[in-house]
C-alpha positions in Angstrom: 60.3 -29.7 70.2 63.4 -31.9 70.7 65.6 -33.1 67.8 64.1 -36.6 67.5 60.6 -35.3 67.4 61.5 -32.7 64.8 63.2 -35.3 62.6 60.2 -37.6 62.9 57.8 -34.8 62.1 59.8 -33.9 59.0 60.0 -37.5 57.9 56.2 -37.9 58.2 55.6 -34.7 56.3 58.0 -35.8 53.5 56.8 -39.4 53.2 53.1 -39.0 53.6 52.0 -35.4 54.4 52.8 -34.2 50.9 50.6 -36.9 49.4 47.5 -35.7 51.3 48.1 -32.1 52.3 48.8 -29.7 49.4 50.1 -27.1 51.8 52.8 -29.4 53.0 54.4 -29.6 49.6 55.9 -26.1 49.4 57.9 -26.1 52.7 59.1 -29.6 52.0 60.3 -28.7 48.6 62.0 -25.5 49.9 63.8 -27.5 52.6 65.0 -30.2 50.2 66.2 -27.6 47.6 68.0 -25.6 50.3 69.9 -28.7 51.3 71.5 -29.1 47.8 75.1 -27.9 47.8 74.9 -25.6 44.8 78.2 -24.6 43.1 77.3 -20.9 43.6 74.4 -18.8 45.0 71.4 -20.1 43.1 68.0 -18.5 42.8 65.2 -21.1 42.8 61.5 -20.3 42.3 58.7 -22.8 42.0 54.9 -22.8 41.7 52.9 -25.9 42.6 49.9 -24.8 40.6 46.4 -25.4 41.7 46.5 -29.2 41.6 48.6 -31.9 43.2 50.2 -33.0 39.9 51.7 -29.8 38.5 54.9 -28.0 39.3 56.8 -25.2 37.5 60.4 -25.0 38.6 62.9 -22.2 37.7 66.5 -22.6 38.7 69.1 -19.9 37.8 72.0 -22.1 36.9 75.5 -20.7 36.0 76.6 -20.6 32.4 78.1 -23.9 31.2 81.7 -22.6 31.3 81.2 -21.6 35.0 79.9 -25.1 36.1 82.3 -27.2 38.1 83.5 -30.4 36.6 
């Protein structure tokens, strides 16, 4: 798959696929969270639940005194 096709496929999955395909939500969320420039190595875990309206998100953030300004 060439770059333009890959970008288009991702855009389609992010904009409409997640609304109609529950299985498209997890990889999309993983990709978006991986793109965040975290201030340190950050462990992220999530569970989408059994429906399309529930998410549990656990982010291991550094202590307040270790956060950048």
